Rosetta silent file (secondary structure, phi, psi, omega in degrees, C-alpha in Angstrom):
SEQUENCE: MAGSAGLAWRRGRQSFSPTRKRLKPLRTVVAWRGRAEWDQVMVGLYCGDSRLQQEALDRVSAWKSRYGPKMPLAVDCTAELIRCKVLDSSGRLRSHELILSYGLALVRFVNLITERKQKMVSIPLRKLAIEVDIPIWVVDLRHELTHGKLPRLALCRKGCDVVLDWLRKTYWSRQLGNNLCEESEEEDEEEEQEEMEANTELDSDAWEVQTPHLDPSLI
SCORE:     score description
SCORE:     0.000 S_00000001
   1 L     0.000  -45.587  179.458    0.000    0.000    0.000 S_00000001
   2 H   -63.931  -36.536  179.189    2.739    2.366    0.920 S_00000001
   3 H   -64.919  -39.332  178.955    4.531    1.449   -2.285 S_00000001
   4 H   -64.703  -39.773  179.755    1.423    2.266   -4.337 S_00000001
   5 H   -65.211  -40.135  179.617    1.055    5.601   -2.579 S_00000001
   6 H   -64.646  -39.499  179.314    4.687    6.433   -3.250 S_00000001
   7 H   -65.179  -41.954  179.037    4.289    5.567   -6.933 S_00000001
   8 H   -64.150  -38.859  179.833    1.174    7.726   -7.205 S_00000001
   9 H   -63.482  -41.840 -179.967    2.966   10.621   -5.507 S_00000001
  10 H   -65.478  -39.205  178.323    5.869   10.380   -7.965 S_00000001
  11 H   -65.052  -40.017  178.682    3.478   10.309  -10.909 S_00000001
  12 H   -65.187  -37.391  179.352    1.642   13.288   -9.530 S_00000001
  13 H   -65.039  -39.741  179.241    4.899   15.137   -9.055 S_00000001
  14 H   -65.152  -37.188 -178.213    5.869   14.465  -12.648 S_00000001
  15 H   -67.380  -24.746 -179.876    2.537   15.756  -13.901 S_00000001
  16 H   -94.619   -4.093 -179.620    3.120   19.063  -12.115 S_00000001
  17 L   -69.932  140.557 -177.981    6.705   19.473  -13.313 S_00000001
  18 L   -63.901  142.178  178.849    7.122   22.401  -15.715 S_00000001
  19 L   -71.203  130.576 -179.629    7.351   21.508  -19.389 S_00000001
  20 L   -73.120  128.563 -177.295   10.846   21.985  -20.714 S_00000001
  21 L   -79.274  133.081  176.257   10.885   24.625  -23.398 S_00000001
  22 L   -78.194  125.114 -179.556   12.456   23.726  -26.730 S_00000001
  23 L   -83.048  142.367  178.088   15.149   26.178  -27.563 S_00000001
  24 L   -79.360  158.922  177.174   15.368   27.524  -31.051 S_00000001
  25 L   -56.035  139.660 -178.427   18.603   27.261  -33.033 S_00000001
  26 L   -66.002  135.741  177.206   21.111   29.866  -31.923 S_00000001
  27 L  -129.714  151.808  179.498   21.325   32.867  -34.183 S_00000001
  28 L  -102.998  120.484  177.783   23.665   35.845  -34.186 S_00000001
  29 L   -85.857  125.376 -177.397   22.028   39.261  -34.290 S_00000001
  30 L  -119.668  164.964 -174.627   24.162   41.683  -36.259 S_00000001
  31 L   -82.807  -28.755 -177.464   23.991   45.411  -36.904 S_00000001
  32 L   -82.906  157.122 -173.475   24.141   45.336  -40.695 S_00000001
  33 L   -82.474  -15.188  179.504   21.064   44.550  -42.783 S_00000001
  34 L   165.941 -175.615 -176.907   22.682   41.881  -44.914 S_00000001
  35 H   -59.823  -41.686 -176.944   25.522   40.790  -47.149 S_00000001
  36 H   -61.670  -42.431  179.873   24.998   43.604  -49.662 S_00000001
  37 H   -66.724  -41.244  178.203   25.343   46.305  -46.996 S_00000001
  38 H   -58.547  -49.334 -179.681   28.435   44.617  -45.550 S_00000001
  39 H   -61.271  -41.315 -178.347   30.103   44.451  -48.969 S_00000001
  40 H   -62.843  -42.261  179.861   29.180   48.055  -49.735 S_00000001
  41 H   -67.563  -42.692  179.487   30.730   49.326  -46.506 S_00000001
  42 H   -60.935  -46.078  178.966   33.903   47.282  -46.983 S_00000001
  43 H   -62.950  -40.991  179.832   34.363   48.579  -50.537 S_00000001
  44 H   -63.341  -42.753 -179.230   33.655   52.132  -49.377 S_00000001
  45 H   -64.660  -37.071 -173.611   36.195   51.999  -46.560 S_00000001
  46 H  -101.908   10.055 -174.563   38.973   50.649  -48.767 S_00000001
  47 L   -77.631  -24.308 -178.716   38.231   52.518  -52.010 S_00000001
  48 L    89.105   -6.271  177.056   40.607   55.452  -51.387 S_00000001
  49 L   -92.911  118.641 -174.278   37.963   58.059  -52.261 S_00000001
  50 H   -58.284  -39.006 -178.131   37.463   60.376  -49.266 S_00000001
  51 H   -66.251  -45.900  179.107   33.813   61.062  -50.047 S_00000001
  52 H   -68.685  -34.159  177.080   32.909   57.372  -50.335 S_00000001
  53 H   -64.564  -39.857  179.017   35.014   56.589  -47.277 S_00000001
  54 H   -65.145  -38.907  177.233   33.075   59.167  -45.255 S_00000001
  55 H   -62.779  -40.720  177.758   29.785   57.613  -46.388 S_00000001
  56 H   -66.164  -38.173  177.552   31.060   54.205  -45.260 S_00000001
  57 H   -63.907  -38.363  177.332   32.149   55.704  -41.918 S_00000001
  58 H   -63.224  -38.003  178.315   28.652   57.132  -41.446 S_00000001
  59 H   -67.251  -39.442  177.388   27.229   53.664  -42.045 S_00000001
  60 H   -63.836  -38.366  177.207   29.624   52.170  -39.491 S_00000001
  61 H   -61.658  -38.042  177.036   28.493   54.821  -36.989 S_00000001
  62 H   -66.040  -39.595  175.890   24.909   53.690  -37.592 S_00000001
  63 H   -59.693  -44.250 -176.532   25.965   50.097  -36.957 S_00000001
  64 H   -64.750  -39.298  178.952   27.616   51.140  -33.716 S_00000001
  65 H   -67.739  -28.903 -179.219   24.529   52.980  -32.485 S_00000001
  66 H   -84.268  -33.637 -172.709   22.452   49.896  -33.295 S_00000001
  67 H  -100.392  -19.173  176.107   24.889   47.285  -31.968 S_00000001
  68 H    65.126 -142.552 -175.590   26.353   49.178  -29.010 S_00000001
  69 H   -68.190  -11.636  179.723   29.321   47.713  -27.110 S_00000001
  70 H   -87.084    8.922  177.784   29.063   44.432  -29.034 S_00000001
  71 L   -58.452  131.990  179.195   30.327   46.132  -32.190 S_00000001
  72 L   -55.312  130.186 -177.239   33.094   43.985  -33.750 S_00000001
  73 H   -63.699  -32.655  179.000   36.445   45.396  -32.698 S_00000001
  74 H   -63.921  -39.812  177.857   37.904   44.824  -36.154 S_00000001
  75 H   -66.272  -43.109 -179.684   35.225   47.044  -37.698 S_00000001
  76 H   -61.806  -46.082  179.826   35.777   49.679  -35.021 S_00000001
  77 H   -64.806  -40.952  178.400   39.566   49.714  -35.528 S_00000001
  78 H   -60.260  -45.130 -178.907   39.187   49.881  -39.302 S_00000001
  79 H   -62.370  -41.098  179.957   36.833   52.847  -39.011 S_00000001
  80 H   -62.453  -42.532 -179.044   39.225   54.722  -36.695 S_00000001
  81 H   -70.026  -40.192  177.425   42.144   54.279  -39.090 S_00000001
  82 H   -65.535  -36.323  178.269   40.099   55.235  -42.163 S_00000001
  83 H   -62.073  -38.115  176.246   38.860   58.308  -40.298 S_00000001
  84 H   -61.972  -41.622 -179.429   42.498   59.334  -39.812 S_00000001
  85 H   -67.401  -36.955  177.683   43.127   59.001  -43.545 S_00000001
  86 H   -65.316  -43.575  177.208   40.043   61.088  -44.362 S_00000001
  87 H   -63.420  -38.889  179.681   41.216   63.812  -41.972 S_00000001
  88 H   -61.811  -45.739 -177.729   44.692   63.611  -43.481 S_00000001
  89 H   -72.173  -18.947 -179.328   43.413   64.108  -47.026 S_00000001
  90 H   -73.672  -24.955 -179.717   41.206   67.025  -45.955 S_00000001
  91 L    75.919   13.126 -176.658   44.250   69.161  -45.096 S_00000001
  92 L   -87.423  -18.666 -177.444   42.521   70.582  -42.025 S_00000001
  93 L  -106.994  148.260  175.499   44.950   69.207  -39.448 S_00000001
  94 L   -81.278  168.957 -173.259   48.573   70.103  -38.836 S_00000001
  95 H   -55.857  -49.144 -176.575   51.310   67.483  -38.819 S_00000001
  96 H   -66.999  -29.840  176.766   51.478   66.946  -35.055 S_00000001
  97 H   -69.465  -38.481  177.218   47.674   66.689  -34.871 S_00000001
  98 H   -66.658  -40.211  178.371   47.700   64.019  -37.564 S_00000001
  99 H   -60.003  -43.057  178.901   50.473   62.146  -35.752 S_00000001
 100 H   -65.505  -40.250  179.865   48.374   62.107  -32.576 S_00000001
 101 H   -64.698  -49.758  177.019   45.272   60.951  -34.475 S_00000001
 102 H   -61.008  -41.893 -177.021   47.128   58.150  -36.237 S_00000001
 103 H   -60.187  -46.379 -179.976   48.935   57.321  -33.007 S_00000001
 104 H   -60.866  -42.517 -179.517   45.798   56.839  -30.928 S_00000001
 105 H   -66.551  -40.685 -179.370   44.262   54.569  -33.565 S_00000001
 106 H   -69.979  -41.584  178.385   47.443   52.492  -33.943 S_00000001
 107 H   -61.571  -44.397 -179.924   48.004   52.145  -30.183 S_00000001
 108 H   -63.003  -42.066  179.416   44.426   50.993  -29.683 S_00000001
 109 H   -60.051  -51.471 -178.201   44.729   48.462  -32.499 S_00000001
 110 H   -61.527  -42.785 -179.810   47.934   46.900  -31.142 S_00000001
 111 H   -61.593  -45.105 -177.551   46.569   46.804  -27.587 S_00000001
 112 H   -67.258  -39.914 -178.592   43.305   45.140  -28.609 S_00000001
 113 H   -68.901  -45.859 -173.847   44.976   42.556  -30.826 S_00000001
 114 H   -78.333  -28.929 -177.318   47.722   41.557  -28.408 S_00000001
 115 H   -67.803  -23.603  176.302   45.691   41.571  -25.179 S_00000001
 116 L   -70.722  -19.956 -179.435   43.615   38.670  -26.509 S_00000001
 117 L   -96.027  -12.150 -178.352   46.831   36.641  -26.666 S_00000001
 118 L   -69.317  136.559  178.375   48.070   37.575  -23.202 S_00000001
 119 L  -105.798 -161.480  178.245   47.944   34.751  -20.662 S_00000001
 120 L   -62.992  -35.285  177.866   48.425   34.743  -16.894 S_00000001
 121 L   -97.097  133.720 -178.462   52.114   35.430  -17.479 S_00000001
 122 L   -63.683  131.932  179.249   52.945   38.594  -19.391 S_00000001
 123 L  -112.067  134.999  179.561   54.220   37.901  -22.904 S_00000001
 124 L   -55.916  139.720 -178.521   56.341   40.467  -24.787 S_00000001
 125 H   -61.920  -32.981  179.840   54.346   42.355  -27.397 S_00000001
 126 H   -61.628  -41.568  179.272   56.995   41.641  -30.023 S_00000001
 127 H   -66.559  -41.785  178.764   56.460   37.901  -29.600 S_00000001
 128 H   -64.338  -37.869  179.775   52.685   38.305  -29.752 S_00000001
 129 H   -62.136  -40.027  178.691   52.998   40.422  -32.888 S_00000001
 130 H   -63.209  -39.694 -178.464   54.920   37.634  -34.608 S_00000001
 131 H   -62.727  -36.105 -178.259   52.198   35.136  -33.661 S_00000001
 132 L  -100.836    9.688  174.733   49.466   37.207  -35.321 S_00000001
 133 L    65.368   40.744  173.236   51.675   38.258  -38.257 S_00000001
 134 L  -103.209  132.252 -179.795   51.920   41.965  -37.404 S_00000001
 135 L   -55.709  138.917 -178.650   55.234   43.647  -38.373 S_00000001
 136 H   -58.702  -37.017 -175.776   57.527   44.224  -35.392 S_00000001
 137 H   -66.279  -21.748  175.297   58.074   47.856  -36.357 S_00000001
 138 H   -69.450  -39.656  176.226   54.352   48.522  -35.854 S_00000001
 139 H   -66.177  -40.594  177.290   54.721   47.388  -32.222 S_00000001
 140 H   -62.336  -37.236  177.123   57.841   49.562  -31.893 S_00000001
 141 H   -63.428  -39.213  177.489   55.815   52.469  -33.242 S_00000001
 142 H   -63.204  -40.791  178.709   53.234   51.808  -30.557 S_00000001
 143 H   -61.928  -43.629  179.484   55.999   51.886  -27.890 S_00000001
 144 H   -59.937  -44.486 -177.379   57.238   55.256  -29.125 S_00000001
 145 H   -66.671  -41.508 -178.525   53.743   56.713  -29.009 S_00000001
 146 H   -72.505  -20.301  179.035   52.938   55.396  -25.527 S_00000001
 147 L  -100.184   16.429  172.609   56.226   56.753  -24.153 S_00000001
 148 L    80.969    7.797  178.628   55.584   60.248  -25.434 S_00000001
 149 L   -98.582  114.302 -177.545   57.959   60.148  -28.387 S_00000001
 150 L   -81.471  121.297  178.055   56.193   61.344  -31.526 S_00000001
 151 L   -76.937  177.060  177.835   57.331   59.470  -34.652 S_00000001
 152 L   -71.049  148.585 -179.804   57.457   60.964  -38.122 S_00000001
 153 H   -60.376  -39.004 -179.676   54.137   61.487  -39.882 S_00000001
 154 H   -59.616  -36.796  179.531   55.323   59.392  -42.831 S_00000001
 155 H   -70.714  -37.432  177.273   55.885   56.431  -40.490 S_00000001
 156 H   -64.386  -41.530  178.002   52.415   56.833  -38.976 S_00000001
 157 H   -62.771  -42.508  179.120   50.872   56.868  -42.443 S_00000001
 158 H   -64.367  -42.472  178.124   52.792   53.747  -43.383 S_00000001
 159 H   -60.435  -40.846  178.322   51.728   52.043  -40.145 S_00000001
 160 H   -61.414  -45.591 -179.427   48.107   52.907  -40.859 S_00000001
 161 H   -63.386  -41.749 -179.361   48.321   51.410  -44.362 S_00000001
 162 H   -64.913  -44.488 -178.979   49.972   48.216  -43.091 S_00000001
 163 H   -67.292  -40.788  177.621   47.395   47.709  -40.333 S_00000001
 164 H   -61.880  -39.305  177.530   44.478   48.405  -42.681 S_00000001
 165 H   -65.672  -39.011  177.247   45.858   45.822  -45.090 S_00000001
 166 H   -62.359  -44.782  178.991   46.181   43.344  -42.196 S_00000001
 167 H   -64.377  -38.842 -179.973   42.570   43.968  -41.173 S_00000001
 168 H   -63.719  -45.522 -177.653   41.377   43.592  -44.750 S_00000001
 169 H   -74.155  -41.175 -172.849   43.113   40.224  -45.215 S_00000001
 170 H   -82.143  -29.260 -174.638   42.571   38.858  -41.720 S_00000001
 171 H  -119.305  -65.495 -171.533   39.031   40.038  -41.079 S_00000001
 172 H   -59.965  -51.299 -176.657   37.058   41.706  -43.881 S_00000001
 173 H   -64.767  -34.862  179.830   37.987   39.400  -46.765 S_00000001
 174 H   -67.183  -29.511  179.442   37.463   36.273  -44.678 S_00000001
 175 H   -67.251  -24.777 -179.709   33.920   37.336  -43.887 S_00000001
 176 L   -65.874  -24.085  179.061   33.076   37.210  -47.590 S_00000001
 177 L   -88.098   -3.766 -179.680   33.490   33.446  -47.446 S_00000001
 178 L  -105.404  161.958  176.458   31.081   33.124  -44.521 S_00000001
 179 L   -86.737  107.202  179.368   27.319   33.379  -44.406 S_00000001
 180 L   -74.836  127.467 -176.752   26.576   36.760  -42.861 S_00000001
 181 L   -70.439  143.122  175.262   23.467   36.494  -40.734 S_00000001
 182 L  -118.042  131.348  178.679   20.507   38.644  -41.575 S_00000001
 183 L  -123.343  129.195  176.862   17.994   39.592  -38.925 S_00000001
 184 L   -72.537  136.626  179.972   14.715   41.313  -39.629 S_00000001
 185 L   -75.583   -6.966 -176.354   14.216   44.438  -37.539 S_00000001
 186 L   -98.087    8.817  178.231   10.506   43.583  -37.286 S_00000001
 187 L   -63.283  140.587 -177.485   10.944   40.434  -35.157 S_00000001
 188 L   -71.649  158.764 -173.420    8.695   40.499  -32.119 S_00000001
 189 H   -66.654  -30.769 -177.670   10.168   41.074  -28.666 S_00000001
 190 H   -65.247  -43.954  179.639    9.166   37.656  -27.347 S_00000001
 191 H   -64.899  -39.934  179.532   11.245   35.776  -29.919 S_00000001
 192 H   -64.363  -38.139 -179.856   14.214   38.063  -29.321 S_00000001
 193 H   -66.060  -38.881  178.682   13.955   37.463  -25.564 S_00000001
 194 H   -63.310  -39.335  178.976   13.976   33.686  -26.065 S_00000001
 195 H   -66.802  -39.456  179.921   17.133   33.938  -28.126 S_00000001
 196 H   -63.146  -39.099  179.734   18.804   36.106  -25.515 S_00000001
 197 H   -70.446  -31.125 -177.629   18.026   33.534  -22.813 S_00000001
 198 H   -78.670  -30.886 -176.695   19.306   30.691  -24.975 S_00000001
 199 L   -83.102  150.152  172.474   22.562   32.356  -25.932 S_00000001
 200 L   -73.557  148.379  178.885   25.595   32.673  -23.708 S_00000001
 201 L   -55.764  126.530 -178.636   26.466   36.205  -22.667 S_00000001
 202 L   -73.771  137.558  176.367   28.527   37.744  -25.471 S_00000001
 203 L   -90.383  115.697 -175.460   32.025   38.880  -24.564 S_00000001
 204 L   -68.157  -12.636  179.805   32.519   42.391  -26.002 S_00000001
 205 L   -97.348   -0.251 -175.969   36.275   41.872  -26.133 S_00000001
 206 L   -96.444  128.456  179.869   36.145   38.675  -28.192 S_00000001
 207 H   -68.176  -42.307 -169.965   36.632   38.903  -31.917 S_00000001
 208 H   -71.295  -27.332 -177.977   35.121   35.566  -32.690 S_00000001
 209 H   -94.589   -7.059 -179.894   31.762   36.079  -30.958 S_00000001
 210 H   -89.231   -9.585 -178.708   31.180   39.583  -32.181 S_00000001
 211 L  -129.386  148.999 -178.082   30.987   38.533  -35.786 S_00000001
 212 L   -70.649  124.556  173.539   28.974   35.810  -37.457 S_00000001
 213 L    54.299   39.858 -179.554   30.907   32.581  -38.049 S_00000001
 214 L   -68.596  136.476 -179.303   34.314   34.250  -37.698 S_00000001
 215 L   -57.583  123.825 -179.181   37.189   31.928  -38.511 S_00000001
 216 H   -58.291  -23.123 -178.428   38.695   30.622  -35.199 S_00000001
 217 H   -68.762  -10.397  179.474   42.188   31.105  -36.606 S_00000001
 218 H   -80.208  -12.895 -174.702   41.731   34.874  -36.219 S_00000001
 219 L   -70.547    0.000    0.000   41.775   34.641  -32.442 S_00000001
């Protein structure tokens, strides 16, 4: 009798247990509207025409306002460096102002790239630069800038070009081979909330989780 009562209690308990919700496939919400917009911005940033570059920068600013702190760091760094080139071509800034503008963008780039490789024990930046295929002299340029020694403007311009080329090969071009996720802006709030609960908290400092299907070799 007691055994029957225990069995009935267990069955009753199971009947009152909450139904497990089926999670939908994980999707990555991105700031751009689709592949065409992504391609257009990439071409605009790297075209060399100041007017088209400014239009691409405006689009990146719109992405940032829409995506907030989860904006891909590679996109952010590219925009900062292109902005320096646009200011340079405008002729509105003096040499030392341009050096400072280029310097801030280059220092931020090197710091962001190398800090992802730092472990518990500090690793020299030169060694980290070799691992990610960044020229050593770019790291040396960063050291000069952080220690208050202003390099020549020509060297800053060269550093900007080298880093932009690195970003294009390592990040932008690789994305063309991936399926960029498209999310409709008209999705209801309930579906978006379910996705947020299903997904792991995004790390704003991680390159690979800020972009859709980013190649793990970029880390």
